[in-house]
KOLBA-316707 format. One record per residue (C-alpha): residue number from 1; residue in three letters; x, y, z. Coordinates in steps of 0.1 Angstrom, whole numbers. Example, Ala and Ser with C-alpha at 12.3 -4.5 7.8 and 13.67 -1.06 7.14 Angstrom:
! KOLBA-316707
1:Ala:123:-45:78
2:Ser:137:-11:71
//
This chain:
! KOLBA-316707
1:Met:611:79:394
2:Ser:581:100:406
3:Asp:569:136:402
4:Glu:558:162:429
5:Thr:524:145:433
6:Gly:540:113:443
7:Thr:529:94:412
8:Ala:555:75:392
9:Ser:566:93:360
10:Pro:567:72:328
11:Ser:601:61:317
12:Pro:615:75:285
13:Glu:609:42:269
14:Glu:573:42:280
15:Ala:568:78:269
16:Leu:583:70:235
17:Arg:561:39:232
18:Ser:530:59:240
19:Ala:539:86:215
20:Arg:544:60:188
21:Leu:511:44:196
22:Leu:494:78:195
23:Ala:510:86:162
24:Arg:500:52:148
25:Ala:464:57:160
26:Glu:463:92:144
27:Ala:477:78:112
28:Ala:451:50:112
29:Val:423:76:117
30:Val:436:98:89
31:Ala:439:68:66
32:Leu:403:58:75
33:Phe:391:93:69
34:Thr:409:95:35
35:Ala:393:62:24
36:Arg:359:73:36
37:Ala:362:106:17
38:Tyr:371:87:-15
39:Glu:341:64:-11
40:Leu:318:94:-9
41:Gly:332:110:-40
42:Trp:353:137:-23
43:Thr:388:147:-33
44:Val:411:157:-4
45:Arg:426:191:-13
46:Thr:448:197:18
47:Lys:469:170:33
48:Pro:459:163:70
49:Asn:488:159:94
50:Gly:466:152:124
51:Ile:432:142:133
52:Leu:422:178:143
53:Asp:436:195:112
54:His:410:213:91
55:Val:409:196:57
56:Thr:393:210:25
57:Leu:374:185:3
58:Ser:359:191:-31
59:Cys:336:170:-54
60:Asp:338:166:-91
61:Ala:313:194:-96
62:Gly:335:219:-77
63:His:315:220:-44
64:Thr:337:223:-14
65:Thr:334:215:24
66:Gln:358:216:53
67:Val:360:190:81
68:Thr:384:175:105
69:Pro:392:138:103
70:Val:381:131:138
71:Thr:347:148:135
72:Ala:342:132:101
73:Leu:343:98:117
74:His:330:107:152
75:Pro:315:143:156
76:Thr:314:141:194
77:Leu:352:141:196
78:Gly:374:171:190
79:Ser:361:199:169
80:Thr:324:201:161
81:Ile:327:221:129
82:Val:304:196:111
83:Gln:271:183:125
84:Ala:263:146:119
85:Pro:232:141:97
86:Glu:204:123:114
87:Gly:205:85:111
88:Ser:239:81:93
89:Val:264:56:106
90:Phe:299:43:102
91:Leu:316:12:116
92:Leu:347:13:138
93:Asp:364:-13:159
94:Ala:352:-7:194
95:Gly:346:-26:226
96:Met:312:-11:233
97:Lys:289:-40:230
98:His:258:-19:240
99:Met:262:0:207
100:Ala:272:-31:186
101:Val:254:-39:154
102:Pro:229:-67:159
103:Gly:246:-101:154
104:Thr:281:-88:162
105:Thr:301:-83:194
106:Asp:332:-63:183
107:Arg:319:-36:160
108:Ala:298:-6:169
109:Ala:278:20:150
110:Phe:290:56:152
111:Pro:273:87:137
112:Met:290:100:106
113:Ala:295:137:99
114:Leu:310:133:64
115:Val:285:124:37
116:Glu:284:126:0
117:Cys:280:160:-17
118:Glu:244:169:-10
119:Pro:238:192:-40
120:Cys:252:165:-64
121:Ala:232:138:-47
122:Gln:200:159:-49
123:Lys:207:166:-86
124:Gln:211:129:-93
125:Trp:180:121:-74
126:Glu:160:147:-93
127:Glu:172:134:-127
128:Ala:163:98:-118
129:Ala:129:108:-104
130:His:122:130:-135
131:Glu:130:101:-159
132:Ser:106:78:-141
133:Phe:78:104:-139
134:Ala:61:91:-171
135:Ala:58:56:-156
136:Tyr:46:71:-124
137:Ala:19:90:-143
138:Ile:7:58:-160
139:Glu:6:38:-127
140:Thr:-14:65:-109
141:Asn:-38:71:-139
142:Leu:-26:106:-146
143:Arg:-30:120:-181
144:Ile:-3:146:-190
145:Val:-21:177:-205
146:Ala:7:203:-208
147:Asp:39:217:-194
148:Ala:36:240:-165
149:Ala:56:263:-142
150:Ser:68:252:-108
151:Arg:75:275:-78
152:Ser:104:252:-69
153:Gly:121:257:-103
154:Leu:117:220:-110
155:Pro:100:208:-142
156:Ala:62:205:-138
157:Arg:32:191:-157
158:Glu:-5:199:-158
159:Val:-22:166:-155
160:Arg:-58:152:-154
161:Cys:-69:123:-132
162:Leu:-95:97:-143
163:His:-123:117:-128
164:Gly:-115:148:-148
165:His:-98:168:-120
166:Glu:-69:189:-134
167:Phe:-40:202:-113
168:Thr:-3:209:-116
169:Ile:23:186:-102
170:Thr:61:186:-102
171:Ala:73:162:-130
172:Ile:92:140:-105
173:Asp:83:106:-93
174:Pro:79:110:-55
175:Arg:83:73:-50
176:Thr:119:73:-61
177:Pro:138:65:-29
178:Lys:165:89:-17
179:Arg:199:76:-9
180:Ser:206:72:28
181:Ser:232:95:43
182:Gly:261:71:48
183:Phe:262:34:53
184:Gly:283:8:71
185:Arg:297:-25:60
186:Asn:292:-55:82
187:Tyr:312:-85:70
188:Gly:304:-77:33
189:His:267:-68:38
190:Glu:258:-32:31
191:Leu:235:-18:58
192:Thr:216:15:60
193:Trp:208:35:91
194:His:175:17:98
195:Asp:193:-17:101
196:Tyr:209:-5:134
197:Thr:197:-4:170
198:Ile:200:34:169
199:Ser:171:36:144
200:Phe:139:55:150
201:Asp:106:37:157
202:Pro:89:38:133
203:Pro:116:48:108
204:Pro:107:76:84
205:Pro:99:63:49
206:Gly:123:87:31
207:Arg:103:84:-2
208:Leu:90:119:-8
209:Pro:114:146:-18
210:Glu:125:170:10
211:Gly:110:204:10
212:Asn:80:217:-10
213:His:84:205:-46
214:Gly:48:212:-56
215:Phe:33:178:-46
216:Thr:-1:177:-29
217:Ala:4:170:8
218:Gly:-12:145:30
219:Pro:-13:107:35
220:Gly:-13:87:4
221:Ser:-3:116:-19
222:Ala:25:96:-35
223:Asp:1:68:-47
224:Asn:-29:91:-52
225:Pro:-17:125:-62
226:Cys:-51:140:-69
227:Ala:-61:159:-37
228:Thr:-98:162:-48
229:Cys:-101:124:-54
230:Arg:-86:118:-19
231:Arg:-111:141:-3
232:Ile:-140:125:-22
233:Ser:-128:90:-10
234:Gln:-130:103:26
235:Thr:-166:115:22
236:Pro:-191:86:26
237:Lys:-220:102:7
238:Leu:-198:109:-23
239:Val:-184:74:-23
240:Glu:-219:60:-21
241:Phe:-231:82:-50
242:Arg:-203:69:-72
243:Arg:-209:33:-62
244:Arg:-246:35:-70
245:Ala:-240:53:-103
246:Arg:-217:24:-113
247:Glu:-241:-3:-102
248:Gln:-270:14:-121
249:Asn:-249:21:-152
250:Val:-255:58:-148
251:Met:-229:81:-165
252:Ile:-218:111:-144
253:Leu:-214:138:-170
254:Asp:-199:165:-148
255:Val:-166:166:-129
256:Met:-174:158:-93
257:Ser:-161:181:-66
258:Asp:-155:172:-30
259:Arg:-187:189:-18
260:Ile:-219:171:-9
261:Leu:-241:200:-19
262:Gln:-235:199:-56
263:Thr:-257:193:-86
264:Met:-246:167:-112
265:Arg:-259:159:-147
266:Leu:-265:122:-152
267:Cys:-274:100:-182
268:Cys:-290:67:-172
269:Val:-288:34:-190
270:Ala:-321:43:-208
271:Gly:-305:76:-221
272:His:-325:98:-198
273:Leu:-307:131:-190
274:Thr:-314:144:-155
275:Ser:-298:170:-132
276:Val:-298:159:-95
277:Ser:-285:170:-62
278:Ile:-263:144:-46
279:Asn:-275:150:-11
280:Thr:-312:146:-20
281:Arg:-309:119:-47
282:Leu:-292:94:-23
283:Lys:-325:92:-4
284:Arg:-341:75:-34
285:Glu:-336:41:-49
286:Leu:-326:51:-84
287:Leu:-304:80:-92
288:Cys:-322:88:-125
289:Ala:-351:110:-117
290:Arg:-372:99:-146
291:Cys:-366:62:-140
292:Asn:-373:67:-103
293:Gly:-405:85:-110
294:Gly:-418:57:-132
295:Gly:-409:31:-106
296:Ile:-389:10:-131
297:Arg:-352:2:-135
298:Pro:-345:-6:-172
299:Glu:-326:-37:-179
300:Pro:-296:-32:-202
301:Thr:-302:-50:-235
302:Val:-278:-30:-257
303:Tyr:-240:-32:-262
304:Tyr:-222:-5:-281
305:Val:-187:8:-290
306:Val:-183:45:-300
307:Thr:-153:66:-308
308:Asp:-142:100:-321
309:Gly:-108:89:-334
310:Ala:-90:99:-301
311:Ile:-111:80:-275
312:Val:-131:48:-277
313:Lys:-160:40:-253
314:Pro:-176:6:-249
315:Gly:-208:6:-229
316:Ile:-243:-8:-224
317:Ser:-278:8:-226
318:Ser:-315:-2:-229
319:Gly:-342:1:-255
320:Asp:-326:10:-289
321:Gly:-296:27:-272
322:Arg:-300:59:-292
323:Gly:-306:81:-262
324:Arg:-273:70:-246
325:Leu:-255:74:-280
326:Asp:-268:109:-285
327:Thr:-255:119:-251
328:His:-220:105:-260
329:Arg:-221:125:-292
330:Ile:-232:157:-276
331:Glu:-212:156:-244
332:His:-179:141:-257
333:Gly:-181:142:-295
334:Leu:-182:104:-297
335:Gly:-202:102:-329
336:Gln:-187:72:-347
337:Val:-206:40:-338
338:Arg:-184:9:-343
339:Arg:-208:-16:-327
340:Leu:-245:-14:-318
341:Ile:-260:-47:-307
342:Thr:-296:-46:-295
343:Asp:-323:-69:-281
344:Leu:-298:-89:-260
345:Pro:-311:-114:-235
346:Ala:-312:-104:-198
347:Gly:-278:-102:-183
348:Ala:-259:-105:-216
349:Ala:-251:-68:-219
350:Arg:-236:-67:-184
351:Asp:-216:-99:-190
352:Val:-200:-87:-222
353:Glu:-192:-53:-207
354:Arg:-176:-70:-176
355:His:-156:-93:-199
356:Val:-142:-65:-221
357:Leu:-133:-43:-191
358:Asn:-117:-71:-171
359:Cys:-96:-83:-201
360:Leu:-84:-47:-208
361:Ala:-74:-43:-172
362:Ser:-56:-77:-172
363:Gln:-36:-65:-202
364:Asp:-27:-33:-184
365:Ile:-48:-11:-208
366:Arg:-58:18:-186
367:Pro:-87:42:-192
368:Val:-79:79:-199
369:Ile:-111:93:-185
370:Gly:-135:77:-160
371:Phe:-135:39:-160
372:Glu:-146:31:-196
373:Tyr:-130:58:-218
374:Phe:-98:44:-235
375:Asp:-73:57:-260
376:Ala:-85:51:-295
377:Ala:-54:31:-302
378:His:-71:2:-284
379:Thr:-103:3:-305
380:Asp:-94:-29:-324
381:Arg:-87:-47:-292
382:Val:-120:-36:-277
383:Leu:-139:-48:-308
384:Glu:-120:-81:-308
385:Leu:-128:-88:-272
386:Ala:-165:-80:-276
387:Asp:-168:-100:-309
388:Gly:-150:-130:-293
389:Trp:-175:-130:-264
390:Phe:-205:-129:-287
391:Ala:-191:-156:-310
392:Ala:-186:-179:-280
393:Asn:-219:-171:-261
394:Leu:-244:-157:-287
395:Pro:-232:-170:-320
396:Gly:-264:-160:-338
397:Cys:-262:-124:-327
398:Thr:-260:-96:-353
399:Trp:-250:-60:-350
400:Thr:-250:-27:-368
401:Ala:-215:-12:-374
402:Thr:-201:18:-392
403:Ala:-165:22:-404
//
């Protein structure tokens, strides 16, 4: 039997068989769509009769969306009411080997239009990131000063970095990974979008929150949230100034900005107070103007531990150490001397200081300001480490201490 074009018309049996196959295929797609919606936390509110029927979905929080089964599984077919999120995938049986998942020959990756409820997923992410902010602040050496307001409406904190820079940051851990939009299952192994051949090169990290949540921008902002410290680390003269100050045991009394043309107050190991310009002082050997003028570099022969009940500071000095201690008392209120050991042999002060700081770092005791100012809760530990070193290396050493 043929039609007007001369082509053979299908027999009633063949037409019935084709209709049954089509109905079976549509039923399979609808079943796959229903299972996928359930996996993503959606409830199907209207029963789909066909793959192009508009179906209303709702989540537990009451958010709704509307899709068609065919576009939920493959947005390039049928209606395009929903756009596929970038990078999401779903696995379907297909004979297209050029799209197959690596290591397989009979399954291919397709874009997914249907994803979990974005407002609910964002809320869960924010809650998890907010809970881990305290740990993030500790790991990035931020001291929480006070609560603050955020333009994004998210909770924020006013914080201070080790170098004294204060700024406001959203109280959310930016390193908390966001959930990928959709995933496939390949023989029992869960895969995210970057596991497939359709991934970007290089793949986006997906670690920082989308949009402007109040975080400082730029490379490394997640691991070093202080923008001023990042700019200082990118300025060679400022890096050199900090390095030489540390090598010469010079305390920087002012909070350093990211400008080369700035004047800083210093206290050297001998207790001299000087005010110097970074740009000009780097041309001389010693940062301390008085020591540099005398042509000498005092050798540290004093070890001390001072506190004010909130902060404890171990350090070294020269002479009788009183000049350095007076600076601590005037600048930071550290007037309680817990240890004052003088007339140490050459190199001993540096060795005990290095021993105490290294041990504190290995025990994950972090400074709260600079590199040598710790929470006073660790005072006994600081004294114990110093006393242990003296007992092992200079058993005849005596010291002056006040309660």
